[in-house]
Each structure stands twice: as structure tokens, then as C-alpha cells.
N, C-alpha and C positions, 0 to 999 in steps of 0.2 A: 697384394697381401703385405701389409706393413709390419705386423708383428705376429708372433705365434705363441700362444699359451698352451699349456698341457690339454686344456679342454678343447682346443682347436685341432687336435691331432688327426681326427677323422677327415676334417676339411683339408688338412695338409696332404694326407695320403690321396684324397680325391684329386687334388690339384696336381700332384706328382703323376698320378695315373693318367691324367689328361694328356701330358706331354711325353710320356713314354711310348714306345712303338706299339701299334695295335695291329700287327700283322697276324693273319690267321695261320693255323698250323698247316703242315704240308697237305693234309687231306681236306682242308677247308681254305685253301689259298685263294683269296679273292683280291684282285688288284685294288689298291687304295692309294690315296695321296700320302706320301710319307710325312708331309707337313700339314696334315689335315687339321691339327689342333690350332694352326695359325691362319686358318682361312678367313678369320675376321680382320686380318691385316691385308694390305695390298701385297701382291705377289713379290715385288721388289723388297718391301719392308720385311716380309716374312723370311725371304732368302737371307737378308742381312742378319736378322735375329738368329735364324737357324744356324748360320755359319759359325756363330759364337757358341751356341748351345750344343749343337750336334757335331761341331768341328768338321763339317763337310762342305764341299764346294757346291754352289748352286748354278754356276755357269761354266761354260767350256773354257779351256785354255785360250788365250788371245790368238795363238797361232792357228787354232782350228777355225776361228772366225775369219782370219785372214785368208785361209784356204777356201772358205765359203765365198768370200769376196772375189777371189781369183777365178773360181769355177762358175760364178754367176748366181749362186744360191742366195747371196746377199747383193742386191743391186745398189749402186751409188744413189739412185733416185730415192730409195727407201732410207738410206742413211741421211740424205739431205732433208727429207721430210721430218725425220725425228730431230735433227738439229734445229730446223725451223721452229718446231714445237718447243724445244728447250729454250731457244733464244726468246721466244715470245713469253714463255712462262717466267723466265728469270730476268727479262728485260736487258739482254746483253747487246752490246754494240754490233751492228750488222757487219762491220769490217772484220770481225773475228771469224765469220762464217767460213770463208775459204781456208783459213788457217786451221780451224777445228776439223774440217773435213779431211784435210791433208794429214792431220794428226791421227784421225781414225784409220786412215789408209796405211799410215806408217807409224804406228805407236812405238814407244820405247820398249826394248826387248828385255829389260831387266825388271824384276819385281822383288828379289831377295834383298833385304836391307844391308846385309854384309857386303854383297857384291856391289850394290849401289854406292855405299860409302867408299869402297875401294876405287870405284870408277870416278867418283867426285874428286878424290885426292889427285888423280892423274890429269885433271883438267888444267890447262896452262893458265887461263885467266881466273885465278883464285880471288881476285878483287870482285869480279862479277858474282862468283859463287857466294862470297861473304855478303855482298849487297842484297842478293835475293833471299838468302837465309835470314838476314836481319829483318827484311820486310815481312817475311812469313811469320816470324816470331812476334814482331811488334804489332802486326795486324790481327794476331790471334786467329790465324786461318783454320786451326783445328777446332772443330765444333762437335767433338764426340759427345754422345749422349749415353745415359745409363741404360743398360739392358736389364729389364725387370725379370728376366728368366735366367740370369747368370750370376754365379758367385763361385770363386775358386775353391778347390778342395785341397786337402793336404797332399794328395798325390802330386799336384802341380808344384806346391811349395817345396816338397822334398826333392823332386826332380830338378828344380831350379837351383836349390842350395847344395844338394849332395850328389846330383847326377844319378840317383837311383829311382827306379820306377817301382813303387810298391805294388802296382797291379801285376807285375811279373811274379810276385810272391802270392798275392791273394787270389787272382783269377784262376790259375790252374787248380788250386785246392777246391774252389767253389765249383768249377766245371766238373770235376770228378764226383764231388758230393752230389751235385744237383742231377747229374746223369743217373746216378744210382737212385736218387729220391723219386724222380719222375718216371722211372722205368715202368712201362705198362705190362711187362711180362716177358721181355726178351731174355732176361737172366733167369737161370734155374732157381737161384736163391734170391728171395726178395728181401729188401731192407726191412728188418722187423719193427723199426720204430716209425715208419713212414705214415702209419695210420694216425699218429698223434699230431701231425702237422710238421711243416718244414723246420720250425724253430726247435721243437722238442726233438725231432730227429737229429738235427745238427748237434744239439747239446748232448744227447746220449751217445752219439757216434764219436764226438771229438773231445769229450772230457777225459778220455784216457790218453795219456802221453805216449803210449806205445804204438799207436796206429798211425801217427803222422810221420811223414818222411822228410821233414825239413826242420830248421832251427827254431821254428815257432812252436814246436811241440810242447815244451814245458810252460811257456808263457800262456798259450791258449788253454792248456789244461788247467792251469791255476786260475785263469780268469773265469772259465766256465764253472769251476768248483766254487769260486767266490760268489759269482752272481747267482748261483743256485741257492745259496744261503740267504740271499736278500729277499727271496720269496716275492718277487715283483712280477706283475703281469707284463704282457708284451708291450702294451701302450706305455706303461711306466718305465720299462727298460729302454725303449726308444728315447724317451725324454731324458732318462738317466745318462745314456751314452752321448746324447747331444750336449749335455752339460759337461760331461767328462772331456769332450773334444773342444770345449769352450766356444761353441758356435754362437754367433750373435742370434738372439731369438727371432729377429726379423728376417734372418736368412736361412732358417732351418729348412724351409720348403725348397729353396733353390739348391741348398747343399745336398739334400736327399735326392733331388732330381739329377744333379750332376753326378752323384755317386752311383745312382742306378744306371745312368747312361754310359758309365765306364764298363759296364757289363750289360750292354743294352739288349743283346739278344735274349739272354736268360731273364732279364727284368721284363722284357716285352712278352715273353712266353707266360710268365706268371700273371702279368697284367691282362693279357688276352684271355687266358683260361679262367681267371677270376671273374671276368665279366661275361664270358661265354662258356660256362661249364659243359654245355652240350658238345663242345669240341674235344673234351678230354676223353682219353681212351679207356680210363678206368675211374675209380672213385677217389683218386688222389686229391688231396686238398691243395689248392693253389691260392695262397694268401699273399698279396703283395706286401702287406705290412710286415709279415714274418720274414719274407725274403729280404726286405730292407734292414730288418733287425740283424739278421745273420751277417749281412755285408757290413753293417755298422760295427758289430763286435770285432770282426777281423780288421776293419779299418783302425779301430781304436788300439788294438793290440800291436799292430805293425807300426803305427804312428808313435806310440809310446816307446817302442824299441828304437826307432830311428831318431826321434827328437829328444829322448830322455825325459824332458818335461814339456808339457803343452801349455803355452801362454795364451791369455785371453785375446791379445791383439796380434797374434801371429798371422792369421788369415787376413785381417783388415789391413795390416801393413803390406802384405804381399799384394793385396788388391790395389792399393794405392800405387805401389811400384809398377804393377802391370799397366795401369792407366797411363803412367808416365812413359813407359816403353811404347805404348800404342801411340801416344802423342808424338814422340820422337820419330817413330816409324812413318807416321803420316807426313810430318814435316820433311823428312828425308825424301820420301817418294814424290811429294809435291815439288820440292827443289829440283829433283832430277827431271821431272816432267816439264817444268818451266824451261830449264836449259835445253831440253830436247826440242821443245816447241820453237824456241828462239832460233836454234840452229837449223831446224827443218824449214822454217819460213824466212830465214835470213833477216831477222829483225835485230836492229841495233838498239838493245835495251837501254844502255847507259846514256847514249847521246840523243836518242830519238824521242823519248817520252818524258813527260813531267812525272813528279812523284805520284800524283793521284792516278794517272794513267797506268803506271807500273803496278800500283796496288790493285786496280780494277782488273788488269790482265791476270795477275796472280790469283786473285779470288775467283775469277771466271774459270780458270783452269781446274778448280776443284771439281767442276762438273764433268771433267774428263779423266778423273783418277781411275784406277783399275776397276773398281766395282761399278761406278756409273757408266764407264766405257763398255763394260760387258753387258749392262742393261740395254744400251743403245744397239749394240751388235745383235743381241737376242731379239729385240723388237723388230729390227730391220730384217732379220732372217725370217721371222714369222710373217711379216708384212709382205715380203717378196713372194713367199709361197701363197699367201692368201690372195693377193692380187692376180696371180696366174690362175688360180682355181676359179675365182669369180669371173675373170675374163672369159675362161673357157665355158663356164655355165651360161654366161651372157650370150656368147656367140652361138651356142647350140640352140638357144630359144628362138632364134630368128625363124626357124623352120620346124616347129613342133610336129610330132607325129600325129597324123590324122587317124583316129580309131573309129571303127564302126561299133557303136554301143550295143548293137543287137547281135554281134558276131560272138559265138561261143569260143573261148580259148581252147586250144588243144589240151592243155592241162595247166593247173596253177601250182606254184611251188612256194610254200611259205617257209621261211627260215629265219635265223637269228639276224640281228643287225650287225653282227660281228664282221670286222673288216676282212677276215679270211673268206667270208661268203660273198663279198662284193665281186670278186673275180669269177667265182662260180656262177653267179647270177648273170654276169655279162656273157659268159660262154654258153649258158643255157639259152639265152635269148638270141645269140648268134647262130647256134646250131638249130634251134626251132623258133623262128621269129613269131610264131603264132601262140607261144606260151606266155604266161604272165608270172612274174616273180614278185614276192613281197618280203619285206623285212620287218620284224617286230622283236621285242625283247624275248630271248630264247626260252623263257619258262612257259610261254604261250598261255598266260593267265592261269596256269596251274600252280596256285599258291599252296603247294603240298609238302608234307613230309612223306617220303617214300621209303618203304622197306622191301628190298628185292628178295627173291627166294634164297633161302639159306643165309641171309644177312642177319646179324644179331641185333641191329638197331636201325631206327629210322634216320633218314638223312633229309635235311631241308633242301629242296630243289627249287628255290625261288629266292629273290633278293632278300638280304638280311633285314632290311627295314620293314618288311611285311610281317605283321604279327598275327593276322587272322589267316590261319591255314587249316587245311583238312588233311587227313591221312589216307594213304593208299598202300595196300599191301599186295604183293605178288605171291600167289600160291600156285601149287601144282594142280592141274586139272585132273580130277579123279577119273580114272578109266580102267577098264578091264584089260588085262594082259592078253593080247590076241595070239601071240606066237612065242615060241621058245627063244627066238633071237632077241626080242625085247627084254624078256626075263634075264637072259644071259648078260645083256648090256647093263641092266640095273645092278646085277650082282658084281660085275666088273667095276662099275662106278663106285659101289660101296666099298669094295676091297681097296680100290685106288685111294679113296679118301682116308680110310682107316690106316693104311700103310704110311702115307705121308704125314698124317697127324702124329702117329707114334714116332716116326723118324725125327720129325721136327722137335717133339717134346724131349726125347732122350739125347738129341744132339747138343743140348744146352747143359748137360750134366758132364762134368769133367771126365769121369771114368768111361762112361758110354761113348762120349764123343771121340775119345782116343781110339777105341776099338772100331767104331763106325767109320772113322777116317781111314784106318788100316784096311778095312774090308771093302768099303765102297768109294773111297776117295778117288781112286783112279777112274771110276766110272763117270765121275762128274766132268772129266776132261773131254768126254765125247760131245755132250751138248755145248760145252764151252768152246770147243774147237769149231763146231758148226756155227755158233753165234758170231764168232770172230771172223772166220774165213768164208763161210757160206751161209750168211743170214737168211737168204731167200729160200735155201733148201731146208733150213731149220724151221722156218715159218710154215712151209708147205707140209713138212713131215708132221708137225704138231697138229695142224688142221686135219690132216688125213687120219691120224691116229684117233683124234677126238671123234671124228665122224664114224669110224669103223667100230671102235671098241667101247666108247662111253655113251651111255644112254642120254638122249636129248629129251628132256622133260617138256611136256606141254604145260605152259604156264598161262595164268590169267590174272588180270589186275582186278582186285576187289575195290570198287570205287564208291558205289552208291549205298545209301542207307537200306534200300530195298534188297541189296545183296547180303545184308547182315552186318555191314560195316557201320557201326554206330558213330564212328569218328570221321566218316566220309562225308559225302555231300548228297543232297537231294537232286531229283531230276530238275527241279526249278533252278537250283543253284548252278547246275551244269549248263542249262540253257542260257542263263545269264552270262556265264563265262564265254560260251561260244559266240553269243551275239556281240559281246563286248570286243572280242578279238576281231571278228569280221568287220564290225563297224569302225574299229580303230584303223585298220589297214585299207578300208574302203573296198573290200571284196564283195561284190554284189552281182546280181543276175545280169546276163546269163551265166550260170555256173557250169564249169567244165565237169566232165564225168568223173575225173580223178583230181582230187586236191591233196597235194602232198604237204605234210606238216613234218619238217625235218629238223630235229635237234642236232646238236654237235658236241664233240669232245675230241680228245686226242689220246692216243696210246703209243707208248714207246718204252723200251726197257732200259735205256741209259739216260734217265732224266728224273732226278729226285724231285724236280718241280713240275711233275706231270700234271698235277691238278691245276697249276697256274695256266695250263693250256686248254682247260675245259671252259665251260660256259659261265661267265660271271653272273648272268641273270639267274642261273641255277645254283647260286651260292658256291661256285667252284666245283660243282658236280657235273657229270655228263648229262646232256639233255636227251638221252636215250628214252627215258621213261616219260618225259614231258610230251614229246611228240606223239608217242603211242597212246598215252592216257587221253590227250586232247582228241585224237582221232576216234577213240572208243566212245567218248562222251558225245561227240558230234554225230556219230553214226547211230546212236541209240534212238529207237522209235519214239520213246516217251519224250526225250529231249526235243526231237523234231516237232512233235505235236505242240509243245509249249512255244517253240520258236515261231511256229505258224500262227498260233492263236493269240499270243501276247505281243509279239514283235513284228507280225506280218512278214516274217522271213520264211518263204517257202522254198525249202531245199528239195529239188527233184529226187525221186527214188533212185534215179540213175547216177546221182552224185554221191560219191563215196570219198571219205577222208582216209588217207593212208599215212600211218606214222612211219618215220624213218630216222636214221641216225647217221650223220656224216662224220666219219673219222678224219679230221683235218690233217693228220700226219700221214696217213696212208692214202688220203683222197679216195676213200671208199665209202659207199652208202649201203647200209644194210636196211632191209625193209621188214615191216611187221604186217604182212599181207595175207595171213592164213585165212582170213574170213572172206576173201574176194571170190566171186563166182568165176566159172571158167571164162565167160565173156569178158569180165573185168580184168582177169589175169592176162588175157590176150592183149588188151589195150595197155595194161601196165607193163607188159614185156616190151612192147614197142617204145613206150616212153623211157623204159630203162636203157634202151640202146642210145637214146638221145642224151640221157643223163650221164651214162658212162663215157660217151664221147666228150661231153663237157668236162667231166672229171679228168680225163686224160689231158685235155688242153690246159686245164687249171694246174695240174701237176707240172706240165712243161713250163708254164709261166713261173711257178715257184722255183723250179730247178735252175732258172737263170741266176738266182741269187745264191746258189750253192757253189762253193769253190770246186768241189770234187766231182761234178757231173759235167762231162764234155758237152759242148754245144752242138756237135755234129750228129748226135744220136737221133734215131728215129723217135717218133711220138711214143710208140709202144715200149721201146727200150728205156726211154726217159721215165715213163710211167712206172716201169718195173724198178728202176733205180730209186725213185722217190718212195715207193711202197716199202722197199727193203730197208730204208733208213730207220724205220720204226723198230725193227728187230735186230739192229746192228749194235753189238756191244761196244764197238770202237768208234761209233758215231756220236760226237759231242754235240752236234747240232741237228737233231732229228727234224726239228721244225723251228721256224723263227717266230711263230706265234704272232703277237701284235706289233712286232718290230716295224718301224717306219710309220706307225699310225699318226695321222695329223689332221683328220677331217671327219666331221659328222654332218650328214645332210638329213634333215627331216622334211620330207615333201613327197610329191608325186614322182613316179619313176621317170616320166618324160623330162624331168629337170636334169637327170644325170645319165640317161641311157646312152648318150653319144659321147660320153667323156671317159677317157681311160685314166684311172686314178691310182694305178700301180698297187692295188691291195692296201691302200692307205686310208680308206674311208669306211666309216660306219654308216649304213644306209637304213633309215627308218621310214617305212611307208606311212604317208599321211596325206589326206586330201583336204586342203584348206577351204575348198568351196562347199564342203558338206559339214562345216563345223563353225560354231561361234566362239570357240576357245576352250570348251570343256574337255574335248579329246586331247587337244594340244597340251593343256595343262598337265594331264596325266602322263602323256608321252615325255614332256620335258622333265617332269619330276622324277621319272625313272631313268631315261636315257642319258640326260646330261651329267648327273652325278656319277653314273657307272662309267660312261666314256671318259669323263674327266679323271676318274680314279685310275683307269687303265693308262691313260695318256701321261699323267703326272708320275706314276710309278716308273714308267719307261723313261720319262724325262730325267728324273733324279738318279735313277740307277745307271743311266748312261753318262751323265755329267760327272758323277763320282761313284765309280763302280765299287770302291772299297768301303765307303761309309754308308751310302744309301743302297748300294748293290751288295752282292755277296761274293765279289771277286770271281776268280776262275772256278768252274765246277770240277776241274780235273783233280783237285785235292779235297773234295768234299766227302764227308762221311755222314750218312743219315743217323741222327741221334734220337733214339727213343721213338722213332716214327713221328716226331713232332717238327723237326727242323734239321738243318745241316750245320756242321761245323767244319772248320779247316783243321785237319789233323785229328787228334784224339782227346785233347783236353783244352779246348779253347772256348771262346764265346760262340754262341749261336749266330749264324750269319743271316742277315735280313735282306730283303729286296731281291733283285734279279741278277743272274750270273752274267759274266762278260759274254758268254756264248749266246745269250738271249738278246743282247742289246748292241752288239758290235756293229751292226749295219744301220742302227737307228740314228736319224738326225733329230736331236732333241728340240722339240718346239711344242708350245702349248696348243691344244686342239682348237681348230676353227669350227664353230658351230654355225651351220647355215640352215635357217628355218624358212620354209615357204609359208608366209602368212602376211599379216599386216602389223606394222610397228606398234600400233595402239593395243592390239590384242596381246602381243608378247609383253609389252610394258605392264599391262594389268596382271598378267601371270607372275611376273617378277615381283611385283608389289605384294602379292599374296603368299609368296614362297620365299622364306628367309634364306634357306640354303642356296637356292638358285640365284637369288639376288647377291649374296656374298660372292659366289663363284664368278658372276658376271661383272659386278661393279668393282671387285678387287682384282680383276684381270687374271684370274686363274684359268679362265677360258676366254676365247675371243668369240663374240657373238655378232652375226650378221643376219638380217632379215631380208628375204627376197619378196617384195610386194608383187604378186603374180600379175595383177591386172595392169599395173603401171610398168612392169618389167624393170624395176629399179631396186638396187641393193642399198640397204640402210645399215650402217655400222653403229654399234653401241659405243658411245663415247660420253664419259661422265655419267649423267643420269638420263640421257636422251639418245635418240637415234638420228644419225646424220646421214643424208644421202651421199653415196659414193659415185664419183665420176672419174673419167680418165683412167680406167682400169687396164688400159692396153699393156699387154706383155707378149713377147714372141712365143707363139704356141705352134707346135708341129701337128700335122694331121696325118692319119694313116687309115687305110681301108678297113683293116681288122687288127685285133690285138696282137696276133702272132707276129706281125711285121715290126713290132716295136722292139728295139734292141735294148734289153734291160739286163744288167748283171748286178752283182753284190755291191759294186762301187758306183753304179750309175743309176741312181734312183730317179725315176721320171716324175717330176712334180705333177704334171698333168699333160694330157694330149687329147686331141679330138679324133674321134673315129668317124670316117666317112669323108671321101674326097671332096664332097660338095661344100665342106666348110673351110677348105684351104683358102 
């Protein structure tokens, strides 16, 4: 965008909206790439641009990479391979190679310009320093380019010239005002002007000089009074204040973006809810344009106070000075790097080389400056992990499992591709070798909006990109009251609900809240005491109370048109969905008697980001309804008739689908099995014992990564400790969720069944021998963007917990049930907390697909989003050609066969013997002594 006229304002706001955060609210938190707007750039280019725009780091501190080298997570072979690629691309002399490798292993320890300059003055040979400095300047080593997304703001100018940060004045005012404006009903008194929009609400609330608590009161009051008499629209006012701030017309869009990013959490909330109004908790208007106008008015008033008079060239002059400072900083760092390299490799710079050789050496070292050096480290970290994984997969394919195609499995277990289910599938197969497990996106083809019983609205329980959905409503099954006990429980439930609704309503009114606190405040100490000191007792007490006194309603899902649900689906559509899922995962005859379809979610009481722990394929919701609804559809006689007549898929009468829900925090599975016959219930009970054993083993594996669970505990005690964490108010880490995720495998189970992946892999079931690419295209279109979004949010939140993450959760306050803030009047925090990412090794996800390179290549050509993710290196893609047993890596625009994948890999008989703790992540291991 080269210039901006008033008529282009809508286009400007759309451009700004694209680069503001797009994080969902707490109830709709779905993992996404924080740099999603820059996916049309290569990963390294996007990181460099974002570092300037978002002011966040995109790579780890150098000392972390050196620790990885020391521990073996980065191999010297991987570093050498990337150096060879660099030398070939830049045509560098081969004699530099050992010097550059040594420089990567022992880089300079300083990066702060002030400290570097101080260090340079202490060097004895100042003649050498002056010579190198002269060469750097004369050869114009600095080649900085313009960043089209960046232009400075007055906040930076005033901070540089006066040492005052105007955001310390503006942001607390806005945080308090916006908290009041977006309040969905927490406060007893509502802001009376909020129905008119955020600009009108701000104007009405702040045009009185008596309600502001700082020195801006009179100036803001007068400005709002003055602007009211201008009778300008919102669009006209934005243009007016841009003129008052003397912004260059061609930089209005970048200034508005930079200004919004200085309150990026609130700007992101308005941006998200403007595009996704279904996430709003009430009818409040969220208009990004009006939000920017409010910020612009405050910016103008404060800048006029601080600067006195605003000149047209203030920002342009500051921008030119900033570019000069960047050039000087680059030259200083390069000078220090050259001196470090000469000293490290004992090179006689002055007497050994001619002028041209000196220049070439200096220019070559630009490729090992701080940022390019971090890129090499990161690539080597990811490659080291990738080669170990691929080598393990290669080794275990030498003796693939021989299956009897006519033998009926004991049971089938269908679950989400989620990395937390990988370990559970492994333990299920270990406990019952004759079962079969499958992974597919956890919405299970149920592209639905679901409304649970007593819920006031529908919630989308499928990926956000899906637009064609149907509605399912859960209602109470009408029945006659058989006994007085049932009637009594119903009355108790009604009284319980009425009491707590009244209590909640009046507790927000100052007078009543005072007396309520006096009368009942001490009673709240009892459950609080239990939750803190005896969380397991509190959990057991609440379960027992609910069971004894509260009526458990019999509920049913209204799914089909034939049930009177006009917005539901037909039997034909239900059959299509069942067939599509079974065909995708290649679940075919002989069918087991019980097929479990188990969604997942997480529950914990000390976790504001609880929805981030739920199912991404269910739009951040819990997959409880998805598994149950799919099972209901698949069991329906009319659906089975259609499956048999149209798809030649004959499901035996003895085969029943059972819905389930896996709480990944408690490691507990609840079942929806009320329709089973006594004989089926007997089989289900025996399978439950297998599944419960697998759950205990799974919990024990998770417990190894928790600091406060001793290693010597029995399996039962460890399981109890893990379950208790979900109900413990003092537990900041009830579950680590996707932490350590690094791999996604799309293929048959025998590709991965003998490999221990330490809960780091998404596993998607797919049989390439039964597909010409149509099924794979659908799987890749859903799984890769979802897994990449999860992976990249963890990546950026862990490399910069303060900018891309939300810092420590210990000082978080939930704000308006939309987001969290630190303290009581700050910006909203984005990303993941420190407690969610502290054990994560940040690396881009490795996608391994069992197929043929030409099939995957055709899919990428037809899908722009996938092509961008792969070609721009946001993900790493490898194809395993199953008939040749060869891995092909995507490099450039083609697939290149990989060889020499050997890496040291340990083998163990079973998963329980692997020593894993929070600081000892196992990249990969082989299960079974025969592979040693």
C-alpha cells in the first residue's frame, strides 16, 4: 500500500485487521499460528519481519542452542549439513567451513551494543579494530531493507527524546474503560451507553472532566467537546486525527497497525469478535474502526501535551535516525564477530591476507550474524530430531506385523489424532494386543452446532473452516415419575439452581454483597480448605452429593429430520458421514462387536485456558457430544440400511458403536452406553477393565513429567495423584496439553506401532493402498493446518513467553470471560502461559505421510494453504513411499530421497521401562528387543 486516501479507509482497516492478533476468546480458544498473516513469506523472512512489527523474538537465546548441542539434541553432523548448504548457495570458499563450524560451537557471548562497544575499547590492538571497522564501512556491509509493515509511532519518538512512555498514561485508561464496555453481565450496573458502540460510549463517558483520575482530564474533556461540535462521522474523524498527527498519507496503515499493536490484546479481541460475532457473550458491538478511533484520540491528546506542537516531519526524521542507529548496531556487531572469529581460529588478519581476501572474509561472516546463526541452530535442532524419528520408523519396518485379515478384533477404539491420545493407543495395544486403534480428527465428521441441555446457545463443534453444518439439540427424555425418590431429587435440583442463581445475582450488588459476605463468607472457607489441602476428598464429596441428592436427567440427542429437527440431517446424510469416516481410517470387515468412538477434552479448576486443552477439531470445545452423536447415527437401523444398499457396507447386527469421552487431565473415560443389551454390557465391562488399565499406565507416563509426583509410587497411587491435579486449586500445571509436540504421522498403524514417541506425535490413520489421493487430500487439508497451528503457537509462546505467550499464569485475572490480564488494568494477554510451555522444545512440526511423492505433489498444487505451509517451511514434510521403503523430503519444489539416516536409538521391551522426566524428553525409542 503506497498511499492512502480517505476513500481507502475501509481497505486500510481491512489491512490492519489482517495483521492484528486473531486469537479466539477463552471459550473458543483454538490454537493458531501467531504469524498466520505472514505465511506467504518463508519462515525465516516472516520471523525477521515480525521481530520488527510485533517486537518479539522468534528464536531461542544462543545459550539454549548451545545447551542443546551439549546434550546432543543438536548434532554436529546437522550443523555441518546446513553449513554445506549455505556455502553452496552463497559460493563461499571451502576453507572457511571449519572456521564457521567452530564459530557456531563457540559464538560470541555479547549481543548488546553498549556492552560490545565497551568491550571493543578494551582490546589492545586498536589498529586492527580500526582496520576492520574501515573495511566494513567502505564495503557497505550493511544491506538493511525496508520493512513494509513498520513505521514508528509518537510513543517511540517521545520515549527516545523525553524518556516518557505515553502508553503508561493511555493504556490503563483504555483497559478500565474497555473492561466496562465489553462486560457481558458480571457487573450489577451496566454501562448505559454501550449499546451505541464503543466510540459513542467513550465519548459520553469521558467528556466530563470530573470522572478522570489523572492530569489528562481537562484536555480530553475539551477535545471531546470540541470534536462533538464538528459533527463528523467515525471515518471522517479517523482521517481528521491522522491529519492532526501529521501522518504521512502513505504510512497511515502502518501507523494504525503499530498503534493497535501497542494494546494488542484489546485490539485483537475487537478484531476477533468483529469477524466472529458468534463468540461474543452478548449483543455488544465490536467495531475495530471505532476502537482505533478511541486510541487515536487519546494518542493525539497525549502527544499534543508532550510535544506542544506536532510537526509534519517529526516521525520521518525519527525514522531516518532509527535506520542510522540500526546500521551502526549492525556494523558494531559485525566488527565484534570478525574479531571473535579471528581470535577463535588464530588467524593473522593483517599479515596473512590480501585486501580482497579480508573483504571476502568480512562479508562472508554476515551469514553468521546473530539472526542467521539462530536460523542455522534451529534448522539443525529440527533436523536432528527428524533424522532420529525417520531412522526409528525405517528400522521398525524391517519386520512388519503380520495380520490375519479374517480375524475379528477384540474391539476397535477410534479417537482423535491428538498427541495426548498417542500414548493411550500404545498402552491399549500393549494391554490387549488383539484390539485395533484408529486416529482421525476428533469431530468425527460431525460438522455440527450443538446445544446441550440447559445451555442457552449452540456451539460449533467442528473446525472453524467448515461452513456447511447441521444442528443437534440435547433434550430431556420425557418420562413418568415412577417413585417419590425421583420426584424429591427433581425438587432438590430445582431449589439448588434457584438458590445459587439468586445468590449470584445479588452478590454483585454492593449492599447485598456486604450482608451476604457477613452471613455466608465464612462458609466459603470450607470448600476452599478442601480444594487446597484435600482436593481428592472435595472431588469425591461433590460426586457423591450429586449422585445422592440431584436428579440425573435422561437426555437424548435430537439429530434427524425424522425426529422433528428441521435443521438436523437426514438418514442419507448420516450414512454418508459414517461411511466417510470408516473409509478414511480404513476400518473394514471383519468388524468387532464393540467399536468405541471416543472424543476428548480436559477439565481443571485452576486453569483459565481450560478450553485450550480441549479438542481443536471441535472448535475448542469438548468432544463429548461428537463421539456420542456419531455412535447414535451409526447405530440407527435406517442409516445401516442405506450403508448396506448404497455403499455395500454391511455392519453386523452384533456390531455396536459406543460413544465415549476421555478427560485427558483426569485420564478418565466416561461412556454413553445406556442402549446396550445385557450381553453387550458384559463385553463392554471386560473391555473397560482393559481400557482402565491403559489409562493408569498412561497417567503414570504423564506423571514422569510432573515435578511433584514421586517416582517410587505404585501405579494406583500415581493414577490417584494425576486425577487429583484437576481439582487442586494450588496446582498451576494440571496438564501439559500439547507441550513437546513435534511430529505428525499420516499412515497405517504398523508404521508407528513399535516406536515410542513420548506423547509428541499426532497420529492420523490412513491406508495409502486403498486410495488414489482423494482421501489423503481431505486428511491433509484438515490435519496439517490444525497440527501446524498447534505446533506454531507452542513454538512462539515458548521462544518469547512475554510477547507471543501470556507470561506466568500466577498473576492472571480472567477479564469479562473473554481473556486474561496481568493485574487489574493492563492489556489482555495472548498466547500460552509459561506453565503450559516450560518443558517444550520449540521446533516446527515434522509431517510424515505414507504415500507416493507424486500424489502428495498433486495435492499441494491444488491446495494453496498447504502449499504455502510446506514451501515456505512453516512445517517440514516427508513422504514415506511404502512399496520402496524410502523416505522423500520436500526440498524446494520437489521431493528428494533421504539416505544415511542413521542415529543412535535405544530399544526397550515396553514403554514403562523408559526413563522419562520433565527435563529428559525422549526424541524416539524402539519398542521390542528384536530391534536392538
